[in-house]
C-alpha positions in Angstrom: 81.2 46.7 141.7 81.8 50.4 141.2 79.0 52.8 140.0 80.9 53.3 136.8 81.1 49.6 136.1 77.4 49.1 136.9 76.6 51.9 134.5 78.8 50.3 131.8 77.2 46.9 132.4 73.8 48.3 132.1 74.6 50.1 128.8 76.1 46.9 127.4 73.0 45.0 128.5 70.7 47.5 126.8 72.8 47.3 123.6 72.5 43.5 123.6 68.8 43.7 124.0 68.6 46.4 121.3 70.7 44.3 118.8 68.6 41.2 119.6 65.5 43.3 118.9 66.8 44.4 115.6 67.7 40.9 114.6 64.2 39.6 115.6 62.5 42.4 113.7 64.7 41.7 110.6 63.7 38.0 110.7 60.1 39.0 111.2 59.9 41.4 108.3 61.5 38.8 106.0 59.2 36.0 107.0 56.7 34.4 104.6 53.8 35.6 106.8 54.8 39.3 106.4 55.4 38.9 102.7 52.0 37.4 102.3 50.4 40.2 104.2 52.2 42.8 102.1 51.3 41.2 98.8 47.7 40.8 99.9 47.5 44.5 100.8 49.2 45.4 97.5 46.8 43.2 95.5 43.8 44.7 97.1 45.1 48.3 96.5 45.5 47.4 92.8 42.0 45.9 92.8 40.5 49.0 94.4 42.2 51.1 91.6 40.9 48.7 89.0 44.4 47.7 88.0 43.4 44.1 87.4 46.5 42.8 85.8 48.7 44.0 88.6 46.3 42.7 91.2 46.3 39.2 89.5 50.1 39.2 89.6 50.2 40.2 93.3 47.7 37.5 94.3 49.6 34.9 92.3 52.7 36.0 94.2 50.8 35.2 97.4 50.0 31.7 96.1 53.6 31.2 95.2 54.6 32.0 98.9 51.6 30.3 100.5 49.9 27.7 98.2 47.2 27.1 100.8 46.1 30.7 101.1 42.3 30.4 100.5 41.7 34.2 100.3 44.1 34.6 97.4 42.2 32.0 95.3 38.9 33.5 96.2 39.9 37.0 95.4 41.6 36.0 92.2 38.5 34.1 91.1 36.4 37.2 91.9 38.6 39.3 89.7 38.0 36.9 86.8 34.3 36.9 87.5 34.3 40.7 87.6 36.1 40.8 84.2 33.8 38.2 82.6 36.5 35.5 82.5 34.4 32.6 83.9 36.7 29.9 82.6 39.7 31.4 84.4 37.7 31.8 87.6 36.8 28.1 87.4 40.4 27.1 86.9 41.6 29.2 89.8 38.9 27.8 92.1 39.8 24.2 91.0 43.4 24.9 91.9 42.2 26.2 95.3 40.2 23.1 96.0 43.2 20.9 95.2 45.5 22.8 97.6 43.1 23.8 100.4 40.1 22.4 102.2 38.2 25.7 102.0 34.4 25.3 101.9 34.1 28.9 100.5 36.2 28.0 97.5 34.1 24.9 96.8 30.8 26.8 97.2 32.0 29.5 94.8 33.2 26.9 92.3 29.8 25.1 92.4 28.1 28.4 91.7 30.5 29.3 88.8 29.9 25.8 87.2 26.1 26.0 87.5 25.5 29.6 86.3 27.2 29.6 82.9 25.2 26.5 81.9 21.9 28.2 82.5 23.0 31.3 80.6 24.3 29.4 77.7 21.0 27.6 77.0 19.1 30.9 76.7 21.8 32.5 74.5 21.8 29.5 72.2 18.0 29.5 71.8 18.0 33.2 70.7 21.2 33.0 68.6 20.5 33.5 64.8 21.8 30.9 62.3 25.2 31.7 60.9 25.5 32.3 57.2 28.1 30.4 55.2 30.8 32.9 54.0 31.8 33.2 50.4 35.4 32.9 49.2 36.1 36.6 49.6 34.9 36.5 53.2 37.1 33.5 54.0 40.1 35.4 52.7 39.3 38.4 54.8 38.8 36.2 57.9 42.1 34.6 57.4 43.7 38.0 57.2 42.0 39.0 60.4 43.2 35.8 62.0 46.8 36.6 61.1 46.4 40.1 62.7 44.9 38.4 65.8 47.8 36.0 66.0 50.2 38.9 65.7 48.5 40.7 68.5 48.6 37.6 70.7 52.3 37.4 70.1 52.7 41.0 71.2 50.5 40.5 74.2 52.6 37.6 75.4 55.9 39.5 74.8 54.6 42.6 76.6 53.5 40.5 79.6 56.8 38.6 79.7 58.8 41.8 79.6 56.5 44.0 81.7 55.2 41.6 84.3 57.1 38.3 84.6 60.6 39.6 84.1 59.9 42.4 86.6 58.5 40.0 89.1 61.0 37.2 88.8 64.0 39.0 87.3 66.1 37.5 84.5 68.4 34.5 85.0 72.0 35.5 84.5 73.1 33.4 81.5 76.9 33.4 82.2 78.1 32.9 85.8 81.4 31.6 87.2 82.8 31.0 90.7 85.3 29.2 92.8 84.7 26.8 95.7 87.1 25.3 98.3 84.3 23.6 100.2 80.6 22.6 99.7 79.6 25.8 101.7 81.1 28.4 99.4 78.5 30.5 97.7 79.0 31.7 94.1 75.9 31.0 92.1 72.7 33.2 91.8 70.1 30.8 90.3 67.0 33.1 90.0 64.9 34.7 87.3 63.2 33.9 84.0 65.1 31.4 82.0 63.2 31.6 78.8 59.7 31.5 77.2 58.2 29.8 74.2 55.0 30.9 72.3 53.4 27.9 70.6 50.1 26.2 70.2 50.8 23.5 72.7 47.3 22.0 73.0 46.7 22.3 69.2 43.4 24.3 69.7 44.3 26.9 67.1 45.4 29.5 69.7 49.0 29.8 70.9 50.0 29.6 74.6 53.2 30.8 76.3 55.4 28.4 78.2 57.6 30.2 80.7 60.5 28.7 82.7 61.9 30.4 85.7 63.9 29.7 88.9 63.1 31.0 92.3 64.1 30.4 95.9 61.9 27.8 97.6 59.9 28.7 100.7 61.7 28.3 104.0 65.0 27.0 102.8 68.1 27.9 100.7 67.3 25.7 97.7 66.0 27.1 94.4 63.5 25.4 92.2 62.8 25.6 88.5 59.2 25.9 87.4 57.2 25.7 84.2 54.2 27.9 83.8 51.7 28.0 81.0 49.9 31.2 80.1 46.8 31.8 77.9 45.0 34.9 76.6 41.5 35.4 77.8 39.5 38.5 76.8 42.6 40.3 75.6 44.6 39.6 78.8 47.4 37.2 79.6 46.5 34.8 82.5 48.2 32.0 84.2 46.6 28.6 83.4 48.9 26.0 85.0 52.2 25.8 87.0 54.4 22.8 87.8 57.8 22.2 89.2 60.7 20.9 87.0 60.8 17.4 88.4 60.6 13.8 87.1 57.8 11.5 88.3 58.6 8.9 90.9 56.2 6.4 92.5 56.3 8.1 95.9 54.3 11.0 94.5 51.2 8.8 94.2 50.2 10.7 91.1 50.4 14.1 92.7 52.7 16.8 91.5 55.0 18.1 94.2 54.7 21.8 95.0 58.4 22.4 95.0 61.5 21.0 93.4 65.1 21.6 94.6 67.2 22.1 91.5 69.8 24.7 92.3 71.7 26.1 95.2 73.8 29.2 95.8 76.6 26.7 96.9 76.2 24.7 93.6 79.0 22.1 93.4 77.1 19.7 91.2 77.9 19.5 87.5 74.6 19.3 85.6 72.7 19.7 82.4 69.1 20.8 82.2 67.1 20.9 78.9 63.6 21.7 77.9 62.3 21.1 74.4 58.9 20.8 72.6 58.6 17.7 70.4 55.6 17.1 68.2 54.5 13.5 67.7 51.2 12.6 65.9 49.8 16.1 66.6 50.7 16.2 70.2 53.4 18.5 71.7 55.5 16.8 74.3 57.4 19.2 76.6 60.5 17.0 77.1 62.6 17.7 80.2 66.1 16.4 80.8 68.1 16.5 84.0 71.6 15.0 84.3 73.9 15.5 87.3 77.4 14.5 88.3 78.6 14.6 91.8 82.4 14.3 91.5 84.1 16.8 93.8 82.6 17.1 97.2 80.7 13.8 96.9 80.4 10.9 94.5 77.8 9.7 92.0 75.4 10.7 89.3 71.7 11.0 88.6 69.7 11.4 85.4 65.9 11.7 84.7 64.0 12.3 81.5 60.3 13.0 81.4 57.6 14.7 79.2 54.5 16.7 79.9 51.6 17.7 77.8 49.2 20.7 78.0 45.6 19.6 77.8 42.4 21.1 79.1 44.2 24.0 80.7 46.6 21.8 82.7 50.3 20.7 82.5 50.4 17.0 83.2 52.8 14.1 83.0 52.8 12.1 79.8 55.7 9.7 80.6 58.9 9.6 82.7 62.1 7.6 82.6 63.2 8.0 86.2 66.3 6.9 88.1 64.8 5.2 91.2 67.9 3.7 92.6 71.6 4.2 92.9 73.9 7.2 93.1 77.3 5.8 92.7 76.4 2.2 92.0 73.3 -0.1 91.8 71.5 2.2 89.3 67.9 1.4 88.5 65.6 3.1 85.9 61.9 2.8 85.8 59.6 3.9 82.9 56.2 5.4 84.0 53.2 5.7 81.7 50.3 8.1 82.1 46.8 8.7 80.8 45.1 12.1 81.4 47.9 12.9 83.9 47.4 9.8 86.0 50.0 7.1 86.3 48.6 3.9 84.8 51.7 1.6 85.1 55.4 1.2 85.2 58.2 -1.2 84.3 61.8 -1.6 85.3 63.8 -0.8 82.1 67.4 -1.2 83.4 69.1 -2.2 86.6 72.7 -2.6 87.8 71.5 -4.0 91.1 72.4 -7.7 91.4 69.2 -8.3 93.5 67.1 -7.5 90.4 69.3 -9.3 87.9 67.1 -10.6 85.0 64.0 -8.6 86.1 64.7 -5.5 84.0 63.5 -5.3 80.4 66.9 -4.5 79.0 70.5 -5.4 79.9 72.1 -2.1 78.8 71.3 1.5 79.6 71.5 2.6 76.0 69.0 -0.1 74.8 66.6 0.7 77.7 66.4 4.5 77.2 66.3 4.2 73.4 63.4 1.7 73.5 61.5 3.9 76.0 61.7 7.0 73.9 61.0 5.2 70.6 57.9 3.8 72.3 56.6 7.4 72.4 57.8 8.2 68.8 60.8 10.2 69.9 64.3 9.6 68.6 67.4 10.0 70.8 71.1 9.9 70.0 72.8 6.6 69.2 75.6 5.0 71.4 74.5 6.9 74.4 76.6 5.9 77.4 75.3 5.6 80.9 78.2 7.6 82.3 78.6 10.7 80.1 80.4 13.4 82.2 82.2 14.7 79.2 79.0 15.1 77.1 76.5 17.4 78.8 74.1 17.8 75.8 70.5 16.9 75.1 70.0 13.3 74.3 67.4 14.2 71.7 68.2 13.7 68.0 67.4 17.1 66.6 67.5 16.0 62.9 65.1 13.1 63.4 62.4 14.9 65.6 60.0 17.7 64.8 61.1 19.8 67.7 61.9 23.3 69.0 64.2 24.0 72.0 63.3 26.3 74.9 66.6 26.4 76.8 69.7 24.5 77.7 71.6 25.0 81.0 75.0 23.6 81.8 77.1 23.9 85.0 80.6 22.3 84.7 84.0 22.3 86.3 86.6 24.2 84.3 89.6 23.4 86.6 90.3 21.5 89.8 93.4 21.9 91.9 93.7 18.7 94.0 96.3 20.1 96.4 94.3 23.2 97.4 90.9 21.6 96.8 90.0 24.6 94.6 87.3 24.0 92.1 86.3 26.6 89.4 82.8 26.4 88.0 81.2 27.9 84.9 77.4 28.0 84.4 75.9 28.8 81.0 72.2 29.3 80.0 71.5 29.1 76.3 68.1 30.5 75.3 66.2 29.6 72.1 62.8 31.2 72.8 61.7 34.7 73.4 64.7 35.8 75.4 67.0 34.9 72.5 65.2 37.5 70.4 66.1 40.4 72.7 
């Protein structure tokens, strides 16, 4: 080999090594570990500058990326203790004990639970008796309550616009694209979908329910999440967060940490709906998910479930879940809950001949109607099992005391069989706070 060729070979080798190094570095800086480190550093900088709200948002971001990061739970709890928000500190530490095995979190939780009780007794002993207000004072108090409620509304709206929409972005409500295969990317499913301000737990103080989509950790899928926020000491704080996902028996009562709902290569026609339905003084957060796989695969799936917000936690109330089938042999099971724990289930409908006669109902319509009526909720009549042409909520709006949060539909607008071209259109309709902007 000539000297010139050796030099050229050496240069090419160095270039290959250099490019490989760049690629490795790019993967490294985009890794979850680096993101966690950066968010932790950012959160601590905010904390040092006494910018507590920004510090809380940054620590929450760490938990989103790494739900088992014990330091994030501990430092978030310490912020709440520092700002005299003992209840929020306890909730954060309880979340940490459920997701990690950190002894430090458990020790701090034990101290937080013990200390307020001792202080409360002495405060109660020294507290003077409260005088009964006269009619004029009651009127004045009601006026103050209205002003307080207005300020709560404003606090939520400011936090939604200034913090959450900045952190998550805003979901694009009108998207369209073309696919020739299941690998073609066209959809950007990320951002805040909507928010609803309502007294979900009926304690006289409103909460804010936020729905947003984000990319799941370590893969290309996107999940939809529901988060409940409260106001504590004049600040908006996260109280509970759950994935948008029906209950199924394999969960053993535990909520999964992630739910795969969307993809950038979205070839599934679907309908997602979230509404709040009030029955006997309880707000059910009713979630609906209907999917049709008709172009690059075959089949359908549909699940309907409800959650309640009680004692600072979003938890299952009931779930009508498809547990079998995809293109045939469909099975639907109804799960019942008490205080968030599954207490029983029954097979409501089955098309599997192996289970003939074991289901409670012999048609899908009678099964799902009976299940929802059992919980005081009315659904539309003559609801078919296969309803590709009707991607709307199954809830009967005129017969329920309800408010909608959002409705999402992805559907095929045209399909060319010869070229295998499929044109999609995705639409998000908002009814909550985003619809006011």
